[in-house]
C-alpha positions in Angstrom: 0.0 0.0 0.0 1.6 3.3 -1.0 2.6 5.6 1.8 0.6 8.7 2.4 2.3 11.9 1.6 3.6 13.8 4.6 1.7 17.1 5.3 3.5 20.1 4.0 4.4 23.2 6.0 1.4 25.1 4.6 -0.9 22.3 5.6 0.4 22.3 9.2 -0.3 26.0 9.5 -3.8 25.5 8.2 -4.7 23.1 11.0 -6.5 25.0 13.8 -4.8 25.0 17.2 -6.4 25.4 20.6 -5.4 28.6 22.5 -5.4 28.7 26.3 -6.0 32.0 28.3 -6.2 32.3 32.1 -9.2 34.4 33.3 -9.6 35.6 37.0 -13.1 35.4 38.3 -14.5 36.6 41.7 -16.3 33.9 43.5 -19.8 34.7 44.9 -18.5 33.3 48.1 -16.5 36.5 48.6 -19.2 39.0 47.6 -21.6 38.0 50.4 -19.1 38.6 53.3 -18.0 41.9 51.7 -21.6 43.1 51.5 -22.2 42.0 55.1 -19.1 43.8 56.2 -20.2 47.0 54.5 -23.7 46.8 56.0 -22.2 46.1 59.5 -19.9 49.1 59.1 -22.8 51.3 58.2 -24.9 50.1 61.0 -21.9 50.6 63.4 -21.3 54.1 62.2 -25.0 54.9 62.6 -25.0 53.5 66.1 -21.8 55.5 66.8 -23.5 58.7 65.6 -26.6 58.1 67.7 -24.9 56.7 70.8 -25.6 59.9 72.8 -23.3 60.8 75.7 -22.4 59.3 79.0 -22.5 61.6 82.1 -22.1 61.1 85.8 -24.0 62.8 88.5 -23.1 62.8 92.2 -26.0 63.2 94.6 -26.1 63.1 98.4 -29.0 60.5 98.4 -30.5 58.2 95.8 -34.2 58.5 96.9 -34.9 54.9 95.6 -33.6 55.6 92.0 -32.5 52.5 90.1 -31.0 51.6 86.8 -33.5 51.9 84.0 -35.1 55.0 85.5 -35.5 58.0 83.2 -33.7 61.3 82.8 -36.2 64.0 81.9 -36.3 67.6 80.8 -39.6 69.5 80.6 -41.4 66.3 81.1 -39.7 64.6 78.1 -37.5 61.6 78.4 -34.0 62.5 77.3 -31.9 59.6 78.7 -31.7 56.6 81.0 -29.9 55.8 84.2 -27.4 52.9 83.5 -25.7 52.4 86.9 -25.9 53.6 90.5 -23.0 53.1 92.9 -21.7 54.5 96.2 -19.0 57.1 96.0 -15.5 56.2 97.2 -15.9 58.2 100.4 -19.4 56.7 101.1 -20.8 60.2 101.4 -23.2 60.0 98.4 -24.1 58.1 95.3 -22.7 58.2 91.8 -25.2 57.9 88.9 -24.1 57.0 85.4 -26.6 58.0 82.8 -26.7 57.9 79.0 -28.3 60.9 77.3 -29.9 60.6 73.9 -28.2 62.2 70.9 -30.8 65.0 70.7 -30.1 65.8 74.3 -26.3 66.1 74.1 -26.6 69.9 74.6 -27.7 69.1 78.2 -24.2 67.8 78.9 -22.6 71.2 79.4 -21.2 73.2 82.3 -23.9 74.8 84.5 -26.5 72.2 83.9 -28.3 71.0 87.0 -29.7 67.6 88.0 -31.9 66.5 90.9 -34.2 63.6 91.9 -37.9 64.3 91.5 -39.8 62.7 94.4 -43.0 63.5 96.3 -42.6 66.6 98.5 -45.5 67.8 100.7 -45.5 71.5 101.7 -48.1 73.6 103.5 -48.9 75.4 100.2 -48.1 72.9 97.5 -47.4 69.3 96.6 -44.5 68.6 94.2 -43.6 65.4 92.4 -47.1 64.0 92.8 -46.6 61.7 89.7 -43.8 59.8 91.5 -46.3 58.6 94.1 -47.6 55.9 91.8 -44.8 55.9 89.1 -41.0 55.6 89.2 -38.9 58.5 90.3 -36.6 60.1 87.8 -33.6 62.4 87.4 -34.7 65.9 86.3 -32.3 68.1 84.2 -32.0 71.8 83.6 -29.5 72.9 81.0 -26.8 75.5 81.6 -26.2 78.5 79.3 -26.2 77.6 75.6 -22.7 78.9 75.2 -21.2 76.9 78.0 -18.5 74.3 77.4 -19.3 70.5 77.1 -19.2 68.8 80.4 -19.6 65.2 81.7 -19.3 65.1 85.5 -21.9 66.9 87.6 -22.7 67.5 91.2 -26.5 67.2 91.6 -28.9 69.2 93.8 -30.4 67.8 96.9 -33.7 69.7 96.2 -35.2 71.3 93.0 -33.7 74.7 92.2 -35.6 77.7 93.6 -35.3 79.6 90.4 -35.5 77.4 87.3 -33.7 79.9 85.0 -31.7 83.1 85.5 -32.1 85.5 82.6 -30.1 88.6 81.8 -31.6 91.6 83.7 -32.6 89.6 86.8 -31.4 91.2 90.1 -30.0 89.7 93.2 -29.9 91.6 96.5 -29.1 90.7 100.1 -31.2 91.5 103.2 -29.8 91.3 106.7 -32.0 90.2 109.7 -31.5 89.5 113.3 -33.2 86.1 113.3 -34.2 83.6 110.6 -37.9 83.9 111.3 -40.0 82.4 108.5 -37.3 82.8 105.9 -36.3 79.8 103.8 -35.2 79.1 100.2 -38.3 79.6 98.0 -40.0 82.1 100.3 -41.8 84.6 97.9 -41.0 88.3 97.7 -44.1 90.3 97.1 -45.1 93.8 96.1 -48.7 94.6 97.0 -49.1 90.8 97.6 -48.0 90.1 94.0 -44.9 87.8 93.8 -41.9 89.5 92.2 -39.2 87.1 93.2 -38.0 84.6 95.8 -35.4 83.8 98.4 -32.5 81.9 97.0 -30.6 81.1 100.2 -30.6 81.8 104.0 -27.7 81.5 106.3 -25.6 83.1 109.0 -23.5 86.1 108.2 -19.8 85.5 107.9 -19.2 86.9 111.4 -22.2 85.1 112.9 -23.7 88.4 114.0 -27.0 87.9 112.1 -28.8 86.3 109.2 -28.3 87.0 105.5 -30.8 86.1 102.9 -30.0 86.3 99.2 -33.0 87.4 97.1 -33.8 87.0 93.4 -35.9 89.7 91.7 -37.4 88.9 88.3 -36.4 91.2 85.5 -39.9 92.5 85.0 -39.9 94.0 88.5 -36.3 95.2 89.0 -37.4 98.8 88.4 -39.2 98.6 91.8 -35.9 98.0 93.7 -34.4 101.4 94.5 -31.9 102.7 97.0 -34.6 103.5 99.5 -36.9 100.5 99.0 -38.0 98.9 102.3 -38.1 95.2 103.0 -39.9 93.5 105.9 -40.9 90.0 107.1 -44.5 89.6 106.2 -44.7 85.9 107.2 -46.5 84.3 110.1 -49.1 86.3 112.0 -49.4 88.8 114.9 -51.7 88.2 117.7 -52.9 91.0 119.9 -54.8 90.7 123.2 -56.6 93.8 124.6 -59.5 95.0 126.5 -61.7 94.7 123.5 -60.8 91.1 122.7 -58.3 89.0 120.7 -57.2 89.8 117.2 -54.8 88.2 114.6 -53.1 90.2 111.8 -51.8 88.4 108.8 -50.4 89.7 105.4 -52.2 86.8 103.6 -53.1 83.2 104.2 -50.2 82.1 101.9 -47.7 84.4 103.7 -48.9 83.0 107.1 -48.3 79.4 105.9 -45.0 79.6 104.1 -43.6 83.1 105.0 -43.1 86.1 102.8 -40.9 89.2 102.3 -42.8 92.3 101.4 -41.4 95.5 99.8 -42.5 99.1 99.5 -40.9 101.8 97.3 -41.3 105.5 98.0 -42.4 108.0 95.3 -39.9 108.8 92.5 -38.3 111.9 94.1 -37.5 109.9 97.3 -36.9 106.4 95.8 -33.3 107.0 94.8 -31.4 105.3 91.9 -31.8 101.7 90.7 -29.4 99.3 92.4 -27.1 96.6 91.1 -26.7 93.0 92.1 -25.3 92.7 95.6 -26.9 95.7 97.1 -27.7 95.2 100.8 -30.8 96.1 102.8 -32.1 95.7 106.3 -35.0 93.3 106.8 -37.5 95.0 109.2 -39.8 93.1 111.4 -42.8 95.1 110.3 -43.7 98.0 108.1 -44.2 101.6 109.1 -47.6 103.1 108.4 -46.3 105.5 105.7 -44.6 102.7 103.8 -48.0 101.2 103.1 -49.3 104.5 101.7 -46.5 104.9 99.1 -47.8 104.9 95.5 -44.8 105.4 93.2 -45.4 105.6 89.4 -42.8 103.0 88.1 -43.1 101.2 84.8 -43.3 97.5 85.3 -42.5 94.8 82.7 -39.8 92.9 80.9 -39.6 95.7 78.3 -41.2 99.1 78.1 -42.0 98.8 74.4 -42.1 95.9 71.9 -38.7 94.7 70.6 -37.3 97.0 68.0 -39.8 99.8 68.7 -38.1 103.2 68.6 -38.3 105.6 71.5 -39.6 109.1 70.8 -37.5 112.1 71.8 -39.6 115.0 72.9 -38.0 118.5 72.7 -37.9 121.0 75.6 -39.9 124.1 74.7 -40.4 127.5 76.3 -42.7 130.3 75.3 -42.7 133.8 76.8 -44.3 137.2 76.3 -45.2 140.4 77.9 -48.7 141.5 78.4 -50.5 144.5 79.9 -50.4 148.2 79.0 -49.8 150.0 82.3 -48.7 147.1 84.4 -46.4 145.0 82.2 -46.3 141.3 83.2 -43.8 138.7 82.0 -45.4 135.3 81.3 -43.5 132.1 80.7 -44.6 128.5 80.1 -42.5 125.3 79.8 -43.3 121.9 78.3 -42.5 119.4 75.7 -43.1 119.2 71.9 -42.6 116.4 69.4 -40.9 116.8 66.1 -42.9 114.9 63.5 -42.5 114.5 59.8 -45.4 116.9 59.4 -44.2 119.6 61.7 -43.8 120.6 65.4 -46.6 119.1 67.5 -47.3 120.2 71.1 -49.9 121.6 73.5 -51.7 124.6 72.1 -51.0 126.8 75.2 -47.3 126.1 74.7 -47.1 127.0 71.0 -49.6 129.9 71.1 -49.6 132.9 73.5 -52.6 134.3 75.2 -54.8 136.7 73.4 -53.7 139.5 75.7 -50.0 139.0 74.8 -48.0 141.7 73.1 -47.3 139.9 69.8 -44.1 141.7 69.3 -42.7 140.3 72.5 -43.6 136.6 72.0 -40.6 134.3 71.9 -40.9 130.5 71.3 -37.7 128.6 71.9 -37.4 124.9 71.2 -34.1 123.2 72.1 -32.3 126.6 71.9 -33.8 127.4 68.5 -36.1 130.5 68.2 -39.3 129.6 66.3 -41.0 132.6 64.6 -44.8 132.7 65.1 -45.6 135.0 62.2 -47.7 132.3 60.4 -50.8 130.6 61.5 -50.4 126.9 62.6 -51.0 124.2 60.1 -53.6 122.7 62.4 -55.1 123.2 65.9 -58.1 122.1 67.9 -57.5 124.4 70.8 -55.8 121.6 72.9 -53.0 120.6 70.5 -51.3 122.6 67.8 -49.1 121.6 64.8 -46.7 124.1 63.2 -44.9 123.4 59.9 -41.5 123.8 61.4 -38.4 121.5 61.6 -36.0 121.9 64.5 -34.0 118.7 64.5 -33.3 116.1 61.7 -34.9 113.4 63.9 -38.5 113.2 63.0 -41.3 111.0 64.4 -42.9 109.3 61.4 -46.7 109.5 60.9 -46.8 105.8 60.3 -45.9 105.4 64.1 -49.0 107.3 65.2 -52.1 105.4 66.2 -55.7 106.3 67.0 -56.9 103.7 69.6 -60.6 103.2 70.2 -60.2 102.7 74.0 -57.7 103.2 76.7 -54.6 101.0 76.8 -51.5 100.5 78.8 -49.1 103.4 78.0 -45.9 105.1 79.0 -45.2 108.8 79.1 -41.8 109.9 77.7 -40.3 113.4 78.3 -36.7 114.0 79.5 -34.4 111.2 78.3 -32.7 111.4 81.7 -36.0 110.5 83.5 -37.6 107.1 83.7 -40.8 106.9 81.7 -44.1 107.4 83.5 -46.4 104.4 83.4 -50.1 104.9 82.7 -52.1 101.7 83.2 -55.3 101.4 81.1 -57.3 101.0 84.4 -56.2 104.5 85.4 -57.4 106.1 82.1 -61.1 107.1 81.6 -62.3 107.5 78.0 -63.9 110.9 77.4 -64.1 110.7 73.6 -61.3 113.1 72.3 -59.2 112.5 75.4 -58.5 110.2 78.3 -58.8 111.5 81.8 -56.0 110.4 84.1 -57.1 109.0 87.5 -56.8 111.8 90.0 -55.2 109.4 92.5 -52.1 109.7 90.3 -50.1 112.8 91.2 -48.4 114.0 88.0 -46.0 116.9 88.1 -46.7 119.9 85.6 -43.2 119.3 84.3 -44.6 116.4 82.2 -46.8 118.8 80.2 -46.7 118.0 76.5 -44.8 114.7 77.0 -45.4 111.9 74.4 -47.8 109.1 75.3 -46.8 105.8 73.8 -48.8 102.6 73.6 -46.9 99.7 75.2 -48.7 97.3 72.8 -47.3 98.6 69.5 -44.9 101.4 70.4 -47.0 104.1 68.6 -47.6 107.6 69.8 -51.3 108.0 70.7 -51.3 111.5 72.2 -49.7 114.1 74.3 -50.0 114.5 78.1 -51.8 117.7 79.1 -51.2 118.8 82.7 -53.3 121.5 84.2 -53.2 122.9 87.7 -55.8 120.4 88.9 -55.8 117.5 86.5 -54.0 115.6 83.8 -55.3 114.0 80.6 -54.1 112.4 77.4 -55.0 114.5 74.4 -55.5 111.9 71.6 -54.1 112.7 68.1 -56.8 113.1 65.4 -56.7 111.4 62.1 -55.6 114.6 60.4 -52.2 114.3 62.0 -51.6 111.0 60.3 
């Protein structure tokens, strides 16, 4: 059999050959652990972010607190107590608590903590919810700009004053004996609470008692150099020929004690005082103290926030009258520069009919105002001249026409405190409000601006006669 021909080189190249290539593949067995690790890391990071903050609070007593009890602020749960142990010196307990993330701002210097528990007093019951429910740790945050803090010393009792705000006042009274004084004792003005006693203790030399008082910002204007303080707590019993009598300031004062104050009229009251001013605590008031009726503006702010304060201008008008017997007449008061002109009392901007016109001189803030022209407007009580004395002008948009009396303040000399006029002391007479005759208003306030405490708008001018005072309301034509 003939032999087969051997394949040529061309035929060898034409025969297909298998080509091998190594490929790297990721097994699904590795993907699942990686995804699990990623998810676990995300959950761990989320848990780390929401972990809250751990704090410790040292207290003199535990009052039956236990792990798992709540930490609350304004009645809302903000954390949980994790552990309670005795301190190393066995003089108290150490609470470890975890605050929630949203409550981390509580953990700052100045924050206060105390145990809420049932407390029965003569005039109140506190912590009543803990009679049937668990006790809890209450929190009160420090100033918002305070530094972060983790270790705190708690209070044995709830704070007397929950929050100190800028403008509050602290003064000290000195007494011979403690009497009815204790932390929390109210301070009253005409039996209205205006503050409370913060602390009571012996003086540094042991010669008497010192009580530190907190006065709320709204009432600090009542505390002057010559304000009087006396112990109004308890009761006084008198036995005489006509029988037996008991004298008390009020039932509340008799039960829990009270410090009462009285402030003399403005010309005798003295200046406002600063924190730390010291007073004597009298055992009882003198009769004339109870008759003092000062006119002092009360409130957290005299006008709404951002409301401008009018600046009345001092005015004087003078003239000579009479033909044979020449008399010199002079009147003083206040006028208001508005964007429509100079507004003031008619008898301050116009002389009497008997006046020698050539001798009339009107002076406002040192500027002589000619009275050659007739006023732009007058109703016989108020007058408006088209004159401009100062660049500062009270805008017509800040003038109101109220339908009924409202709480107001009267503004004249910037160096003087505004004069308060309560709505209850104003009697509507249509075009004006009569001021209660029980208020003694000096004629030096004649023409002062009357401003609404509700919106800060000028509503009229104060007209002071020899025997009375009234608020002359501004008509619509002024606006």
